[in-house]
PDB file of the backbone (N, CA, C, O) and the ligand in Angstrom, with CONECT records:
HET     ZN  A 101       1
ATOM      1  N   UNK A   1     292.971 172.129  19.731  1.00  0.00           N
ATOM      2  CA  UNK A   1     292.999 173.525  20.174  1.00  0.00           C
ATOM      3  C   UNK A   1     293.346 173.610  21.650  1.00  0.00           C
ATOM      4  O   UNK A   1     293.064 172.695  22.424  1.00  0.00           O
ATOM      5  N   UNK A   2     293.950 174.701  22.020  1.00  0.00           N
ATOM      6  CA  UNK A   2     294.411 174.856  23.388  1.00  0.00           C
ATOM      7  C   UNK A   2     293.920 176.183  23.954  1.00  0.00           C
ATOM      8  O   UNK A   2     294.326 177.255  23.505  1.00  0.00           O
ATOM      9  N   UNK A   3     293.055 176.094  24.929  1.00  0.00           N
ATOM     10  CA  UNK A   3     292.541 177.299  25.558  1.00  0.00           C
ATOM     11  C   UNK A   3     293.419 177.669  26.744  1.00  0.00           C
ATOM     12  O   UNK A   3     293.675 176.853  27.629  1.00  0.00           O
ATOM     13  N   UNK A   4     293.862 178.892  26.740  1.00  0.00           N
ATOM     14  CA  UNK A   4     294.690 179.377  27.840  1.00  0.00           C
ATOM     15  C   UNK A   4     294.007 180.586  28.462  1.00  0.00           C
ATOM     16  O   UNK A   4     293.439 181.430  27.770  1.00  0.00           O
ATOM     17  N   UNK A   5     294.079 180.645  29.773  1.00  0.00           N
ATOM     18  CA  UNK A   5     293.453 181.722  30.519  1.00  0.00           C
ATOM     19  C   UNK A   5     294.438 182.892  30.697  1.00  0.00           C
ATOM     20  O   UNK A   5     295.526 182.733  31.250  1.00  0.00           O
ATOM     21  N   UNK A   6     294.024 184.053  30.215  1.00  0.00           N
ATOM     22  CA  UNK A   6     294.869 185.247  30.303  1.00  0.00           C
ATOM     23  C   UNK A   6     294.155 186.369  31.020  1.00  0.00           C
ATOM     24  O   UNK A   6     292.934 186.369  31.178  1.00  0.00           O
ATOM     25  N   UNK A   7     294.956 187.320  31.448  1.00  0.00           N
ATOM     26  CA  UNK A   7     294.397 188.577  31.928  1.00  0.00           C
ATOM     27  C   UNK A   7     294.955 189.695  31.064  1.00  0.00           C
ATOM     28  O   UNK A   7     296.166 189.806  30.875  1.00  0.00           O
ATOM     29  N   UNK A   8     294.057 190.522  30.544  1.00  0.00           N
ATOM     30  CA  UNK A   8     294.468 191.642  29.701  1.00  0.00           C
ATOM     31  C   UNK A   8     294.987 192.765  30.600  1.00  0.00           C
ATOM     32  O   UNK A   8     294.322 193.163  31.557  1.00  0.00           O
ATOM     33  N   UNK A   9     296.192 193.275  30.278  1.00  0.00           N
ATOM     34  CA  UNK A   9     296.761 194.344  31.098  1.00  0.00           C
ATOM     35  C   UNK A   9     296.112 195.684  30.791  1.00  0.00           C
ATOM     36  O   UNK A   9     296.218 196.629  31.573  1.00  0.00           O
ATOM     37  N   UNK A  10     295.438 195.760  29.648  1.00  0.00           N
ATOM     38  CA  UNK A  10     294.809 197.027  29.259  1.00  0.00           C
ATOM     39  C   UNK A  10     293.495 197.237  29.996  1.00  0.00           C
ATOM     40  O   UNK A  10     293.275 198.284  30.605  1.00  0.00           O
ATOM     41  N   UNK A  11     292.617 196.226  29.936  1.00  0.00           N
ATOM     42  CA  UNK A  11     291.289 196.406  30.526  1.00  0.00           C
ATOM     43  C   UNK A  11     291.082 195.513  31.751  1.00  0.00           C
ATOM     44  O   UNK A  11     290.014 195.527  32.362  1.00  0.00           O
ATOM     45  N   UNK A  12     292.104 194.740  32.102  1.00  0.00           N
ATOM     46  CA  UNK A  12     292.077 193.878  33.285  1.00  0.00           C
ATOM     47  C   UNK A  12     291.054 192.751  33.203  1.00  0.00           C
ATOM     48  O   UNK A  12     290.722 192.132  34.214  1.00  0.00           O
ATOM     49  N   UNK A  13     290.569 192.491  32.023  1.00  0.00           N
ATOM     50  CA  UNK A  13     289.591 191.425  31.851  1.00  0.00           C
ATOM     51  C   UNK A  13     290.299 190.071  31.793  1.00  0.00           C
ATOM     52  O   UNK A  13     291.363 189.934  31.191  1.00  0.00           O
ATOM     53  N   UNK A  14     289.689 189.085  32.427  1.00  0.00           N
ATOM     54  CA  UNK A  14     290.214 187.726  32.364  1.00  0.00           C
ATOM     55  C   UNK A  14     289.417 186.968  31.308  1.00  0.00           C
ATOM     56  O   UNK A  14     288.187 186.987  31.309  1.00  0.00           O
ATOM     57  N   UNK A  15     290.132 186.304  30.410  1.00  0.00           N
ATOM     58  CA  UNK A  15     289.431 185.621  29.323  1.00  0.00           C
ATOM     59  C   UNK A  15     290.198 184.369  28.903  1.00  0.00           C
ATOM     60  O   UNK A  15     291.394 184.232  29.160  1.00  0.00           O
ATOM     61  N   UNK A  16     289.477 183.468  28.254  1.00  0.00           N
ATOM     62  CA  UNK A  16     290.100 182.283  27.676  1.00  0.00           C
ATOM     63  C   UNK A  16     290.374 182.548  26.217  1.00  0.00           C
ATOM     64  O   UNK A  16     289.547 183.125  25.511  1.00  0.00           O
ATOM     65  N   UNK A  17     291.528 182.127  25.773  1.00  0.00           N
ATOM     66  CA  UNK A  17     291.876 182.350  24.381  1.00  0.00           C
ATOM     67  C   UNK A  17     292.357 181.047  23.759  1.00  0.00           C
ATOM     68  O   UNK A  17     293.216 180.359  24.310  1.00  0.00           O
ATOM     69  N   UNK A  18     291.788 180.719  22.599  1.00  0.00           N
ATOM     70  CA  UNK A  18     292.224 179.538  21.874  1.00  0.00           C
ATOM     71  C   UNK A  18     293.473 179.894  21.075  1.00  0.00           C
ATOM     72  O   UNK A  18     293.427 180.732  20.175  1.00  0.00           O
ATOM     73  N   UNK A  19     294.581 179.254  21.411  1.00  0.00           N
ATOM     74  CA  UNK A  19     295.848 179.613  20.769  1.00  0.00           C
ATOM     75  C   UNK A  19     296.290 178.611  19.722  1.00  0.00           C
ATOM     76  O   UNK A  19     297.401 178.691  19.197  1.00  0.00           O
ATOM     77  N   UNK A  20     295.406 177.660  19.420  1.00  0.00           N
ATOM     78  CA  UNK A  20     295.792 176.660  18.433  1.00  0.00           C
ATOM     79  C   UNK A  20     296.914 175.797  18.958  1.00  0.00           C
ATOM     80  O   UNK A  20     296.911 175.396  20.122  1.00  0.00           O
ATOM     81  N   UNK A  21     297.874 175.512  18.099  1.00  0.00           N
ATOM     82  CA  UNK A  21     299.009 174.688  18.505  1.00  0.00           C
ATOM     83  C   UNK A  21     299.991 175.517  19.314  1.00  0.00           C
ATOM     84  O   UNK A  21     300.320 176.643  18.943  1.00  0.00           O
ATOM     85  N   UNK A  22     300.454 174.957  20.413  1.00  0.00           N
ATOM     86  CA  UNK A  22     301.447 175.648  21.222  1.00  0.00           C
ATOM     87  C   UNK A  22     302.723 174.835  21.206  1.00  0.00           C
ATOM     88  O   UNK A  22     302.718 173.643  21.514  1.00  0.00           O
ATOM     89  N   UNK A  23     303.821 175.490  20.844  1.00  0.00           N
ATOM     90  CA  UNK A  23     305.091 174.763  20.821  1.00  0.00           C
ATOM     91  C   UNK A  23     306.081 175.447  21.751  1.00  0.00           C
ATOM     92  O   UNK A  23     305.938 176.621  22.094  1.00  0.00           O
ATOM     93  N   UNK A  24     307.077 174.687  22.142  1.00  0.00           N
ATOM     94  CA  UNK A  24     308.044 175.190  23.111  1.00  0.00           C
ATOM     95  C   UNK A  24     309.451 175.076  22.534  1.00  0.00           C
ATOM     96  O   UNK A  24     310.191 174.147  22.857  1.00  0.00           O
ATOM     97  N   UNK A  25     309.811 176.024  21.684  1.00  0.00           N
ATOM     98  CA  UNK A  25     311.144 175.950  21.067  1.00  0.00           C
ATOM     99  C   UNK A  25     312.214 176.073  22.147  1.00  0.00           C
ATOM    100  O   UNK A  25     312.152 176.970  22.988  1.00  0.00           O
ATOM    101  N   UNK A  26     313.189 175.178  22.125  1.00  0.00           N
ATOM    102  CA  UNK A  26     314.202 175.164  23.190  1.00  0.00           C
ATOM    103  C   UNK A  26     315.050 176.435  23.211  1.00  0.00           C
ATOM    104  O   UNK A  26     315.623 176.776  24.246  1.00  0.00           O
ATOM    105  N   UNK A  27     315.136 177.137  22.085  1.00  0.00           N
ATOM    106  CA  UNK A  27     315.986 178.325  22.030  1.00  0.00           C
ATOM    107  C   UNK A  27     315.231 179.607  22.399  1.00  0.00           C
ATOM    108  O   UNK A  27     315.811 180.693  22.422  1.00  0.00           O
ATOM    109  N   UNK A  28     313.947 179.470  22.684  1.00  0.00           N
ATOM    110  CA  UNK A  28     313.163 180.651  23.055  1.00  0.00           C
ATOM    111  C   UNK A  28     312.696 180.549  24.501  1.00  0.00           C
ATOM    112  O   UNK A  28     312.427 179.462  25.013  1.00  0.00           O
ATOM    113  N   UNK A  29     312.609 181.701  25.140  1.00  0.00           N
ATOM    114  CA  UNK A  29     312.138 181.722  26.520  1.00  0.00           C
ATOM    115  C   UNK A  29     310.643 181.471  26.600  1.00  0.00           C
ATOM    116  O   UNK A  29     310.134 180.909  27.569  1.00  0.00           O
ATOM    117  N   UNK A  30     309.955 181.907  25.549  1.00  0.00           N
ATOM    118  CA  UNK A  30     308.496 181.839  25.571  1.00  0.00           C
ATOM    119  C   UNK A  30     307.973 180.788  24.628  1.00  0.00           C
ATOM    120  O   UNK A  30     308.573 180.509  23.589  1.00  0.00           O
ATOM    121  N   UNK A  31     306.850 180.207  24.997  1.00  0.00           N
ATOM    122  CA  UNK A  31     306.226 179.275  24.054  1.00  0.00           C
ATOM    123  C   UNK A  31     305.726 180.013  22.825  1.00  0.00           C
ATOM    124  O   UNK A  31     305.454 181.213  22.868  1.00  0.00           O
ATOM    125  N   UNK A  32     305.612 179.283  21.741  1.00  0.00           N
ATOM    126  CA  UNK A  32     305.099 179.874  20.506  1.00  0.00           C
ATOM    127  C   UNK A  32     303.656 179.458  20.304  1.00  0.00           C
ATOM    128  O   UNK A  32     303.306 178.288  20.457  1.00  0.00           O
ATOM    129  N   UNK A  33     302.822 180.425  19.960  1.00  0.00           N
ATOM    130  CA  UNK A  33     301.413 180.142  19.744  1.00  0.00           C
ATOM    131  C   UNK A  33     301.089 180.193  18.263  1.00  0.00           C
ATOM    132  O   UNK A  33     301.600 181.037  17.527  1.00  0.00           O
ATOM    133  N   UNK A  34     300.241 179.286  17.845  1.00  0.00           N
ATOM    134  CA  UNK A  34     299.853 179.259  16.439  1.00  0.00           C
ATOM    135  C   UNK A  34     298.936 180.443  16.117  1.00  0.00           C
ATOM    136  O   UNK A  34     299.026 181.049  15.049  1.00  0.00           O
ATOM    137  N   UNK A  35     298.055 180.752  17.070  1.00  0.00           N
ATOM    138  CA  UNK A  35     297.108 181.841  16.848  1.00  0.00           C
ATOM    139  C   UNK A  35     297.454 183.030  17.734  1.00  0.00           C
ATOM    140  O   UNK A  35     298.243 182.926  18.673  1.00  0.00           O
ATOM    141  N   UNK A  36     296.844 184.152  17.409  1.00  0.00           N
ATOM    142  CA  UNK A  36     297.121 185.347  18.182  1.00  0.00           C
ATOM    143  C   UNK A  36     296.238 185.414  19.423  1.00  0.00           C
ATOM    144  O   UNK A  36     295.161 184.822  19.487  1.00  0.00           O
ATOM    145  N   UNK A  37     296.733 186.151  20.393  1.00  0.00           N
ATOM    146  CA  UNK A  37     295.962 186.366  21.610  1.00  0.00           C
ATOM    147  C   UNK A  37     294.976 187.500  21.339  1.00  0.00           C
ATOM    148  O   UNK A  37     295.367 188.591  20.926  1.00  0.00           O
ATOM    149  N   UNK A  38     293.714 187.232  21.573  1.00  0.00           N
ATOM    150  CA  UNK A  38     292.698 188.241  21.300  1.00  0.00           C
ATOM    151  C   UNK A  38     291.853 188.487  22.549  1.00  0.00           C
ATOM    152  O   UNK A  38     291.200 187.577  23.059  1.00  0.00           O
ATOM    153  N   UNK A  39     291.874 189.710  23.025  1.00  0.00           N
ATOM    154  CA  UNK A  39     291.026 190.099  24.143  1.00  0.00           C
ATOM    155  C   UNK A  39     289.646 190.421  23.587  1.00  0.00           C
ATOM    156  O   UNK A  39     289.530 191.103  22.568  1.00  0.00           O
ATOM    157  N   UNK A  40     288.600 189.935  24.249  1.00  0.00           N
ATOM    158  CA  UNK A  40     287.239 190.194  23.745  1.00  0.00           C
ATOM    159  C   UNK A  40     286.923 191.689  23.669  1.00  0.00           C
ATOM    160  O   UNK A  40     286.052 192.107  22.906  1.00  0.00           O
ATOM    161  N   UNK A  41     287.627 192.480  24.456  1.00  0.00           N
ATOM    162  CA  UNK A  41     287.380 193.923  24.472  1.00  0.00           C
ATOM    163  C   UNK A  41     288.364 194.704  23.612  1.00  0.00           C
ATOM    164  O   UNK A  41     287.968 195.596  22.861  1.00  0.00           O
ATOM    165  N   UNK A  42     289.647 194.369  23.721  1.00  0.00           N
ATOM    166  CA  UNK A  42     290.700 195.175  23.090  1.00  0.00           C
ATOM    167  C   UNK A  42     291.170 194.625  21.745  1.00  0.00           C
ATOM    168  O   UNK A  42     291.899 195.304  21.022  1.00  0.00           O
ATOM    169  N   UNK A  43     290.765 193.417  21.406  1.00  0.00           N
ATOM    170  CA  UNK A  43     291.226 192.843  20.149  1.00  0.00           C
ATOM    171  C   UNK A  43     292.584 192.177  20.313  1.00  0.00           C
ATOM    172  O   UNK A  43     292.932 191.696  21.391  1.00  0.00           O
ATOM    173  N   UNK A  44     293.346 192.159  19.222  1.00  0.00           N
ATOM    174  CA  UNK A  44     294.636 191.458  19.223  1.00  0.00           C
ATOM    175  C   UNK A  44     295.618 192.078  20.210  1.00  0.00           C
ATOM    176  O   UNK A  44     295.749 193.297  20.312  1.00  0.00           O
ATOM    177  N   UNK A  45     296.298 191.202  20.924  1.00  0.00           N
ATOM    178  CA  UNK A  45     297.272 191.663  21.910  1.00  0.00           C
ATOM    179  C   UNK A  45     298.574 190.915  21.720  1.00  0.00           C
ATOM    180  O   UNK A  45     298.592 189.770  21.269  1.00  0.00           O
ATOM    181  N   UNK A  46     299.666 191.583  22.071  1.00  0.00           N
ATOM    182  CA  UNK A  46     300.951 190.877  22.088  1.00  0.00           C
ATOM    183  C   UNK A  46     301.093 190.212  23.452  1.00  0.00           C
ATOM    184  O   UNK A  46     300.358 190.517  24.391  1.00  0.00           O
ATOM    185  N   UNK A  47     302.049 189.304  23.540  1.00  0.00           N
ATOM    186  CA  UNK A  47     302.262 188.580  24.795  1.00  0.00           C
ATOM    187  C   UNK A  47     302.614 189.545  25.932  1.00  0.00           C
ATOM    188  O   UNK A  47     302.373 189.245  27.102  1.00  0.00           O
ATOM    189  N   UNK A  48     303.181 190.698  25.585  1.00  0.00           N
ATOM    190  CA  UNK A  48     303.540 191.683  26.613  1.00  0.00           C
ATOM    191  C   UNK A  48     302.341 192.433  27.173  1.00  0.00           C
ATOM    192  O   UNK A  48     302.430 193.069  28.223  1.00  0.00           O
ATOM    193  N   UNK A  49     301.237 192.356  26.475  1.00  0.00           N
ATOM    194  CA  UNK A  49     300.049 193.083  26.908  1.00  0.00           C
ATOM    195  C   UNK A  49     299.099 192.223  27.726  1.00  0.00           C
ATOM    196  O   UNK A  49     298.050 192.685  28.176  1.00  0.00           O
ATOM    197  N   UNK A  50     299.481 190.975  27.908  1.00  0.00           N
ATOM    198  CA  UNK A  50     298.649 190.087  28.713  1.00  0.00           C
ATOM    199  C   UNK A  50     299.471 189.464  29.834  1.00  0.00           C
ATOM    200  O   UNK A  50     300.702 189.454  29.812  1.00  0.00           O
ATOM    201  N   UNK A  51     298.755 188.956  30.790  1.00  0.00           N
ATOM    202  CA  UNK A  51     299.365 188.280  31.906  1.00  0.00           C
ATOM    203  C   UNK A  51     298.761 186.889  31.944  1.00  0.00           C
ATOM    204  O   UNK A  51     297.567 186.716  31.697  1.00  0.00           O
ATOM    205  N   UNK A  52     299.590 185.893  32.255  1.00  0.00           N
ATOM    206  CA  UNK A  52     299.030 184.558  32.447  1.00  0.00           C
ATOM    207  C   UNK A  52     298.418 184.503  33.843  1.00  0.00           C
ATOM    208  O   UNK A  52     299.066 184.876  34.821  1.00  0.00           O
ATOM    209  N   UNK A  53     297.211 184.053  33.934  1.00  0.00           N
ATOM    210  CA  UNK A  53     296.624 183.845  35.257  1.00  0.00           C
ATOM    211  C   UNK A  53     297.183 182.547  35.829  1.00  0.00           C
ATOM    212  O   UNK A  53     297.886 181.811  35.136  1.00  0.00           O
ATOM    213  N   UNK A  54     296.875 182.266  37.086  1.00  0.00           N
ATOM    214  CA  UNK A  54     297.331 181.017  37.681  1.00  0.00           C
ATOM    215  C   UNK A  54     296.810 179.818  36.900  1.00  0.00           C
ATOM    216  O   UNK A  54     297.525 178.845  36.662  1.00  0.00           O
ATOM    217  N   UNK A  55     295.555 179.917  36.513  1.00  0.00           N
ATOM    218  CA  UNK A  55     294.957 178.857  35.697  1.00  0.00           C
ATOM    219  C   UNK A  55     295.702 178.731  34.369  1.00  0.00           C
ATOM    220  O   UNK A  55     296.004 177.628  33.914  1.00  0.00           O
ATOM    221  N   UNK A  56     295.991 179.870  33.761  1.00  0.00           N
ATOM    222  CA  UNK A  56     296.726 179.869  32.495  1.00  0.00           C
ATOM    223  C   UNK A  56     298.093 179.226  32.622  1.00  0.00           C
ATOM    224  O   UNK A  56     298.524 178.473  31.749  1.00  0.00           O
ATOM    225  N   UNK A  57     298.772 179.531  33.723  1.00  0.00           N
ATOM    226  CA  UNK A  57     300.082 178.935  33.972  1.00  0.00           C
ATOM    227  C   UNK A  57     300.007 177.417  34.010  1.00  0.00           C
ATOM    228  O   UNK A  57     300.805 176.719  33.385  1.00  0.00           O
ATOM    229  N   UNK A  58     299.009 176.918  34.772  1.00  0.00           N
ATOM    230  CA  UNK A  58     298.939 175.467  34.921  1.00  0.00           C
ATOM    231  C   UNK A  58     298.483 174.823  33.615  1.00  0.00           C
ATOM    232  O   UNK A  58     298.891 173.705  33.299  1.00  0.00           O
ATOM    233  N   UNK A  59     297.637 175.524  32.854  1.00  0.00           N
ATOM    234  CA  UNK A  59     297.241 174.981  31.545  1.00  0.00           C
ATOM    235  C   UNK A  59     298.460 174.860  30.637  1.00  0.00           C
ATOM    236  O   UNK A  59     298.646 173.861  29.942  1.00  0.00           O
ATOM    237  N   UNK A  60     299.278 175.896  30.663  1.00  0.00           N
ATOM    238  CA  UNK A  60     300.473 175.910  29.822  1.00  0.00           C
ATOM    239  C   UNK A  60     301.473 174.833  30.245  1.00  0.00           C
ATOM    240  O   UNK A  60     302.074 174.158  29.409  1.00  0.00           O
ATOM    241  N   UNK A  61     301.635 174.691  31.557  1.00  0.00           N
ATOM    242  CA  UNK A  61     302.537 173.668  32.076  1.00  0.00           C
ATOM    243  C   UNK A  61     302.081 172.282  31.646  1.00  0.00           C
ATOM    244  O   UNK A  61     302.888 171.439  31.255  1.00  0.00           O
ATOM    245  N   UNK A  62     300.765 172.062  31.726  1.00  0.00           N
ATOM    246  CA  UNK A  62     300.221 170.766  31.329  1.00  0.00           C
ATOM    247  C   UNK A  62     300.496 170.481  29.850  1.00  0.00           C
ATOM    248  O   UNK A  62     300.874 169.369  29.482  1.00  0.00           O
ATOM    249  N   UNK A  63     300.305 171.485  29.023  1.00  0.00           N
ATOM    250  CA  UNK A  63     300.550 171.322  27.592  1.00  0.00           C
ATOM    251  C   UNK A  63     302.044 171.071  27.346  1.00  0.00           C
ATOM    252  O   UNK A  63     302.420 170.249  26.510  1.00  0.00           O
ATOM    253  N   UNK A  64     302.876 171.792  28.085  1.00  0.00           N
ATOM    254  CA  UNK A  64     304.315 171.603  27.948  1.00  0.00           C
ATOM    255  C   UNK A  64     304.702 170.159  28.295  1.00  0.00           C
ATOM    256  O   UNK A  64     305.442 169.504  27.560  1.00  0.00           O
ATOM    257  N   UNK A  65     304.183 169.683  29.430  1.00  0.00           N
ATOM    258  CA  UNK A  65     304.507 168.322  29.877  1.00  0.00           C
ATOM    259  C   UNK A  65     304.045 167.287  28.858  1.00  0.00           C
ATOM    260  O   UNK A  65     304.764 166.329  28.573  1.00  0.00           O
ATOM    261  N   UNK A  66     302.852 167.478  28.312  1.00  0.00           N
ATOM    262  CA  UNK A  66     302.370 166.470  27.371  1.00  0.00           C
ATOM    263  C   UNK A  66     303.116 166.577  26.039  1.00  0.00           C
ATOM    264  O   UNK A  66     303.152 165.612  25.276  1.00  0.00           O
ATOM    265  N   UNK A  67     303.707 167.728  25.754  1.00  0.00           N
ATOM    266  CA  UNK A  67     304.480 167.858  24.520  1.00  0.00           C
ATOM    267  C   UNK A  67     305.838 167.169  24.649  1.00  0.00           C
ATOM    268  O   UNK A  67     306.499 166.912  23.643  1.00  0.00           O
ATOM    269  N   UNK A  68     306.251 166.872  25.862  1.00  0.00           N
ATOM    270  CA  UNK A  68     307.547 166.212  26.090  1.00  0.00           C
ATOM    271  C   UNK A  68     307.454 164.705  25.991  1.00  0.00           C
ATOM    272  O   UNK A  68     308.474 164.020  25.931  1.00  0.00           O
ATOM    273  N   UNK A  69     306.232 164.181  25.973  1.00  0.00           N
ATOM    274  CA  UNK A  69     306.060 162.731  25.964  1.00  0.00           C
ATOM    275  C   UNK A  69     306.449 162.133  24.605  1.00  0.00           C
ATOM    276  O   UNK A  69     306.365 160.919  24.418  1.00  0.00           O
TER     277      UNK A  69
HETATM  278 ZN    ZN A 101     291.490 193.951  27.058  1.00  0.00          ZN2+
END
C-alpha cells in the first residue's frame, strides 16, 4: 500500500490517503492509482479536487523512482 499526503481543495484539510498500487503509464501525464482518493470530510475526490502537498510530492517521486528499478 502507498500512502500519499494530499490537501483537499474543498475543505483545505490535509490527509493521508492509501492509494494501493500506483503506476506511471508513460503515455499519461498523471500517475494511475489503484484506489480512489478519499477525503475524511468530503468523501471521494477526483485528482482535480486535491492538491499534492510537498510531502505528497516527495512520496510520489520516491514511489516513481523505485518503480523504475
Ligand atoms: Zn475535503
